[in-house]
MILO-809778 format. One record per residue: residue number from 1; residue in one letter; chain; x, y, z of N, C-alpha, C in turn. Coordinates in steps of 0.2 Angstrom, whole numbers. Each point is the difference from the previous one (the first is absolute). Last residue first. Layout:
<recs>
{NUM "A" "A" {X Y Z} {X Y Z} {X Y Z}}
...
</recs>
This chain:
<recs>
{88 "D" "A" {-19 17 -55} {5 3 -5} {4 -5 -3}}
{87 "E" "A" {-26 -3 10} {7 -1 2} {4 3 -6}}
{86 "K" "A" {-27 1 8} {5 1 -5} {7 0 3}}
{85 "L" "A" {-20 -5 13} {-3 2 -6} {5 0 -6}}
{84 "I" "A" {-3 -13 25} {5 3 -4} {-4 2 -7}}
{83 "Q" "A" {-11 -3 25} {0 -3 -7} {6 4 -3}}
{82 "M" "A" {-14 -4 26} {7 4 -4} {0 -4 -7}}
{81 "E" "A" {-19 3 23} {3 -3 -7} {5 4 -3}}
{80 "L" "A" {-12 -3 26} {4 5 -5} {2 -5 -6}}
{79 "Y" "A" {-23 -4 18} {6 -1 -3} {4 5 -4}}
{78 "D" "A" {-20 2 14} {0 -8 0} {8 -2 -2}}
{77 "F" "A" {-6 22 16} {-1 -2 -7} {1 -8 0}}
{76 "D" "A" {6 15 18} {-7 1 -1} {-3 -2 -7}}
{75 "I" "A" {22 -8 18} {-2 4 -6} {-7 0 -1}}
{74 "S" "A" {21 -3 20} {-7 -2 -3} {-1 4 -6}}
{73 "D" "A" {25 -6 6} {-5 5 3} {-7 -4 -3}}
{72 "I" "A" {19 -11 -8} {0 0 8} {-5 4 3}}
{71 "F" "A" {-1 -13 -25} {1 6 4} {0 0 7}}
{70 "N" "A" {-5 -18 -16} {6 3 -2} {3 7 4}}
{69 "D" "A" {-22 -13 3} {6 -4 2} {7 3 -2}}
{68 "K" "A" {-21 9 -9} {2 2 8} {5 -3 3}}
{67 "Y" "A" {3 -1 -26} {-7 0 4} {2 2 7}}
{66 "F" "A" {9 3 -27} {3 0 7} {-7 0 4}}
{65 "R" "A" {7 -8 -27} {-5 3 5} {3 0 7}}
{64 "V" "A" {11 0 -27} {-1 -4 7} {-5 5 5}}
{63 "K" "A" {13 -4 -28} {-6 3 4} {-1 -4 7}}
{62 "N" "A" {13 -7 -19} {3 7 0} {-6 4 4}}
{61 "H" "A" {1 -24 -3} {-5 4 -3} {2 7 -1}}
{60 "R" "A" {13 -19 10} {-3 -3 -5} {-5 5 -4}}
{59 "K" "A" {15 7 18} {4 -3 -5} {-4 -3 -6}}
{58 "F" "A" {-11 8 19} {2 6 -3} {5 -3 -5}}
{57 "E" "A" {-9 -15 14} {-6 2 -4} {2 5 -5}}
{56 "T" "A" {15 -9 16} {-2 -5 -5} {-4 3 -5}}
{55 "I" "A" {5 13 19} {6 0 -4} {-2 -5 -7}}
{54 "N" "A" {-15 1 19} {0 6 -4} {5 0 -6}}
{53 "S" "A" {-1 -17 16} {-5 -1 -5} {-1 6 -5}}
{52 "D" "A" {16 0 18} {2 -5 -6} {-5 0 -4}}
{51 "L" "A" {-1 21 13} {0 -6 3} {2 -4 -7}}
{50 "W" "A" {4 26 8} {-1 -5 -6} {1 -6 4}}
{49 "I" "A" {-10 23 11} {5 -6 1} {-1 -4 -6}}
{48 "P" "A" {-7 27 1} {-2 -7 0} {6 -4 1}}
{47 "K" "A" {-1 25 8} {2 -4 -5} {-2 -7 1}}
{46 "S" "A" {-15 21 10} {6 -4 1} {2 -4 -7}}
{45 "L" "A" {-15 22 -3} {0 -7 2} {7 -2 2}}
{44 "D" "A" {-11 20 -11} {1 0 7} {-1 -6 2}}
{43 "F" "A" {1 8 -24} {-6 -4 3} {0 0 9}}
{42 "D" "A" {19 9 -13} {-5 3 -2} {-7 -2 3}}
{41 "Y" "A" {20 -12 5} {1 8 4} {-6 4 -3}}
{40 "C" "A" {2 -21 -9} {-2 -2 7} {1 8 4}}
{39 "V" "A" {6 -2 -22} {-6 -1 0} {-3 0 7}}
{38 "E" "A" {23 0 -4} {-3 7 -2} {-8 -1 0}}
{37 "E" "A" {14 -19 4} {1 5 6} {-4 7 -1}}
{36 "M" "A" {0 -17 -18} {-4 -2 7} {1 5 5}}
{35 "A" "A" {13 3 -19} {-7 1 -1} {-4 -1 6}}
{34 "A" "A" {23 -6 2} {-1 7 0} {-8 2 -2}}
{33 "F" "A" {5 -23 -2} {1 2 6} {-1 8 2}}
{32 "I" "A" {2 -8 -22} {-6 -3 3} {-1 2 7}}
{31 "K" "A" {20 5 -11} {-5 4 -3} {-7 -2 3}}
{30 "K" "A" {19 -14 5} {0 7 4} {-5 5 -4}}
{29 "T" "A" {1 -21 -10} {-2 0 7} {0 5 4}}
{28 "R" "A" {9 0 -22} {-7 -1 0} {-2 -1 7}}
{27 "T" "A" {22 14 -2} {-3 -6 -3} {-7 -1 1}}
{26 "L" "A" {15 24 -3} {-4 -5 5} {-2 -6 -4}}
{25 "S" "A" {9 19 -12} {5 -3 3} {-2 -6 6}}
{24 "S" "A" {-14 15 -15} {3 -7 -3} {5 -3 4}}
{23 "I" "A" {-23 15 6} {8 -1 1} {3 -6 -3}}
{22 "D" "A" {-23 9 0} {3 -1 -7} {8 1 2}}
{21 "N" "A" {-26 -5 11} {7 0 2} {4 -1 -6}}
{20 "Q" "A" {-28 5 8} {5 -1 -5} {7 1 3}}
{19 "I" "A" {-27 -6 8} {7 2 2} {5 -1 -6}}
{18 "V" "A" {-28 3 5} {5 -3 -4} {6 3 2}}
{17 "T" "A" {-25 -4 13} {5 4 -3} {5 -3 -4}}
{16 "D" "A" {-26 -2 14} {6 -3 -3} {4 6 -3}}
{15 "C" "A" {-23 -7 17} {4 5 -2} {6 -4 -4}}
{14 "L" "A" {-21 -11 7} {0 6 3} {5 6 -2}}
{13 "L" "A" {-14 -23 -11} {6 4 0} {0 6 4}}
{12 "R" "A" {-14 -23 3} {-1 6 -2} {7 3 1}}
{11 "N" "A" {-7 -20 10} {0 -2 -8} {-1 7 -3}}
{10 "N" "A" {2 -1 23} {-5 -2 -2} {-1 -1 -7}}
{9 "K" "A" {20 13 5} {-5 -2 6} {-6 -3 -4}}
{8 "F" "A" {27 8 -8} {-7 -2 -1} {-3 -2 6}}
{7 "I" "A" {22 14 -13} {-3 -3 6} {-7 -2 -1}}
{6 "K" "A" {24 3 -16} {-8 1 0} {-2 -3 8}}
{5 "F" "A" {23 8 -18} {-2 -3 6} {-7 2 1}}
{4 "W" "A" {19 -3 -21} {-7 2 1} {-1 -3 7}}
{3 "I" "A" {23 6 -14} {-3 -5 5} {-7 4 2}}
{2 "Q" "A" {22 2 -20} {-7 3 3} {-3 -6 4}}
{1 "M" "A" {27 8 -12} {-6 -6 4} {-6 4 2}}
</recs>
């Protein structure tokens, strides 16, 4: 599984990374949460809170945006976007 994470501010891409998880024993959900944990560590962010609207968006499009309401700490960007690029 490959997941692309992007941070945007003022409609500009500030940084991005692709997290790859090839551990076949993990479920899809666990792979997503493991990737989220890894990218939050890499970008020095707190983990975002999944709201019902995020879950619905992710189920529908395999893509989700986390805004300031999803973070407990303050953020200096507009949103973090997560998109599934490839699934095993």
